[in-house]
C-alpha positions in Angstrom: -16.5 7.2 58.3 -17.5 10.8 58.4 -14.9 12.4 60.7 -13.7 9.5 62.9 -12.6 7.0 60.3 -10.8 9.6 58.1 -8.9 11.0 61.1 -7.9 7.5 62.2 -6.5 6.7 58.8 -4.4 9.9 58.9 -3.1 8.9 62.3 -2.2 5.4 61.0 -0.5 6.7 57.9 1.5 9.3 59.8 2.6 6.6 62.3 3.8 4.4 59.5 5.8 7.1 58.0 7.5 7.8 61.3 8.4 4.2 61.8 11.8 2.9 60.7 12.6 -0.8 60.0 14.0 -1.0 63.6 10.5 -0.2 64.9 8.8 -3.2 63.4 9.7 -6.9 63.5 7.8 -10.1 62.7 7.4 -13.3 64.4 7.7 -16.7 62.6 3.9 -16.6 62.2 4.2 -13.3 60.3 2.6 -11.3 63.2 4.0 -7.8 63.3 5.3 -6.6 66.7 6.6 -3.1 67.7 9.8 -2.4 69.4 10.0 0.3 72.0 12.2 2.8 70.3 9.6 5.5 70.0 7.4 7.0 72.7 3.7 6.1 72.2 0.7 5.8 74.5 -0.4 2.3 75.3 -3.7 2.8 73.5 -2.1 4.1 70.3 0.4 1.3 70.5 -2.4 -1.3 70.7 -4.3 0.4 67.9 -1.2 0.5 65.6 -0.4 -3.2 66.3 -3.9 -4.1 65.4 -3.8 -2.2 62.2 -0.5 -3.7 61.2 -1.8 -7.3 61.8 -5.3 -6.8 60.4 -5.6 -9.1 57.3 -8.2 -6.8 55.8 -5.9 -3.8 56.1 -3.1 -5.8 54.4 -5.5 -7.1 51.7 -6.9 -3.7 51.0 -3.4 -2.4 50.4 -2.6 -5.4 48.2 -5.8 -5.1 46.1 -5.6 -1.3 45.7 -8.6 -0.4 47.9 -8.4 2.8 49.9 -9.7 1.2 53.1 -10.6 -2.1 54.7 -14.2 -0.9 54.7 -14.3 -1.9 51.0 -14.7 -5.6 52.1 -17.6 -4.7 54.3 -19.6 -3.5 51.3 -18.5 -6.6 49.4 -19.9 -8.8 52.2 -23.1 -6.8 52.2 -23.5 -7.1 48.4 -22.6 -10.8 48.4 -25.5 -11.4 50.8 -28.1 -9.0 49.4 -27.1 -8.4 45.8 -27.8 -4.6 45.8 -25.1 -3.3 43.4 -26.4 -4.2 39.9 -25.0 -3.3 36.5 -26.0 0.1 35.3 -27.3 1.2 38.8 -27.2 4.8 40.0 -25.7 5.0 43.5 -25.2 7.7 46.1 -22.4 7.0 48.6 -22.7 9.2 51.7 -19.7 9.6 54.0 -17.6 8.2 51.3 -14.0 9.2 52.3 -11.5 7.8 51.7 -13.4 6.1 48.9 -13.3 2.3 49.6 -17.1 1.8 49.1 -17.1 4.0 46.0 -14.4 1.8 44.5 -16.4 -1.3 45.1 -19.6 0.3 43.7 -17.8 1.4 40.6 -16.6 -2.1 39.9 -20.0 -3.6 40.5 -22.2 -1.2 38.4 -20.0 -1.1 35.3 -19.6 1.7 32.7 -23.3 2.4 32.3 -23.8 3.0 36.0 -23.2 6.2 38.1 -21.8 6.8 41.5 -21.9 10.1 43.4 -19.8 10.2 46.5 -20.0 12.9 49.2 -18.0 13.5 52.4 -16.9 16.4 54.6 -13.3 15.5 53.8 -11.6 15.7 50.5 -11.7 12.5 48.4 -9.0 11.9 45.9 -10.5 11.6 42.4 -12.0 8.2 41.5 -13.2 8.6 37.9 -15.8 8.1 36.7 -17.4 8.7 40.1 -18.6 12.3 40.8 -17.4 13.6 44.1 -18.8 16.4 46.3 -16.9 17.7 49.3 -19.4 19.1 51.8 -21.8 18.5 54.7 -24.7 16.3 53.6 -26.8 18.0 56.2 -26.4 21.5 54.7 -29.2 22.5 52.3 -26.8 23.9 49.6 -24.8 20.7 49.5 -27.9 18.6 49.4 -29.2 20.7 46.5 -26.0 20.3 44.6 -26.2 16.5 45.1 -29.7 16.4 43.9 -28.9 18.5 40.8 -26.3 15.9 39.8 -28.7 13.0 39.8 -30.1 12.0 36.4 -33.3 10.8 38.1 -34.1 8.7 41.2 -31.3 6.5 42.4 -31.2 2.7 42.9 -29.1 2.5 46.1 -28.3 4.9 48.9 -25.2 3.9 50.8 -24.1 5.4 54.1 -21.0 4.5 56.1 -21.4 7.8 58.0 -20.6 7.9 61.7 -20.1 10.8 64.0 -16.9 10.8 66.2 -17.2 8.5 69.1 -17.2 10.2 72.5 -16.9 7.0 74.5 -20.4 7.3 76.0 -22.4 4.5 74.6 -25.8 6.2 74.8 -24.6 9.4 73.2 -22.8 7.6 70.4 -26.0 5.6 69.7 -28.1 8.7 69.6 -25.7 10.4 67.2 -25.6 7.6 64.8 -29.3 7.1 64.9 -29.7 10.8 63.9 -27.5 10.1 60.8 -29.6 7.0 59.9 -32.8 9.1 60.1 -31.3 11.7 57.8 -30.4 9.0 55.3 -33.9 7.5 55.6 -35.4 10.9 55.0 -33.2 11.4 51.9 -34.6 8.2 50.5 -38.0 9.9 50.1 -36.4 12.6 48.0 -34.0 10.5 45.9 -34.6 6.8 46.0 -36.7 5.2 43.3 -39.4 2.6 44.0 -37.8 -0.8 44.6 -34.5 0.8 45.6 -32.3 -0.1 48.5 -30.6 1.7 51.5 -27.6 0.7 53.6 -26.6 2.6 56.7 -24.2 2.0 59.6 -25.7 1.5 63.0 -24.3 0.4 66.4 -24.8 -2.8 68.4 -28.4 -2.9 69.6 -29.7 -2.0 66.1 -32.0 0.7 65.0 -34.3 2.7 67.3 -37.7 0.9 67.4 -39.9 3.8 66.1 -37.6 4.4 63.2 -37.3 0.7 62.4 -41.1 0.3 62.4 -41.4 3.2 60.0 -38.8 1.7 57.7 -40.6 -1.6 57.7 -43.7 0.1 56.4 -41.8 1.7 53.6 -39.4 -1.1 52.5 -40.4 -4.7 51.8 -37.4 -6.0 53.8 -35.4 -4.4 56.6 -32.7 -6.4 58.4 -29.5 -5.8 60.5 -26.3 -7.4 59.2 -22.8 -7.6 60.5 -20.2 -8.2 57.7 -17.7 -10.9 58.3 -15.0 -8.3 57.6 -16.1 -6.2 60.5 -13.9 -6.7 63.5 -15.5 -9.0 66.1 -15.0 -6.5 68.9 -16.6 -3.7 66.9 -20.0 -2.4 67.8 -20.8 -1.5 64.2 -23.4 -3.3 62.1 -25.4 -2.3 59.1 -29.1 -1.7 58.5 -30.1 -3.0 55.1 -33.5 -1.9 53.6 -34.7 -3.4 50.3 -37.7 -2.7 48.1 -38.6 0.9 48.8 -42.3 1.7 48.8 -42.5 5.5 48.7 -46.3 5.5 48.3 -46.5 4.6 52.0 -46.4 7.3 54.6 -43.2 7.7 56.7 
């Protein structure tokens, strides 16, 4: 979500604004098709058609969620029951705010959500929002200063921009996962949970083994709302045991 997802949403919104009614038509099965009145690359055309026909994109709009990613967190929580009433949650790579919206609904008025992203996030009261780079010391210190104590759940939908080279993309996202894991030793309370985006193939073995020593349960999970052709999945770690060494 970090850079890549936010940019893609801007492209999608811009494309929709540029489209007239003559650009879009529907089949009898309600599948949206594009007419060829505007010049678009074939890849952008395919992407836009997919977005227009994605039921989760349509449902997110209908239900008032800022992104289809909201349903991914719902799927994760339905499976693992991480977002409890009154919980304190940190949402890393939160823009445009879909996961934050879900977390707020789950934890209720007595809970707290702190959302952070490089990009600006429109206000989502009562969530507290930080715009900045999670990897910068000053931003991290600001985040820690806003915490009442240790947190119950660390969420991360962060992903660096894809370069198209599978090995490089994998290394980049593993670096982010390791940063989130390290953050847990600073901010996550005993018994707490962590969720982080990974790519197909799962977590690098050395990191996975370390996490299994410091959480009672560590599994990979692909939400049903994730696209079938997407390489993304999520690492879910439950029952933090900070007394163990990393």
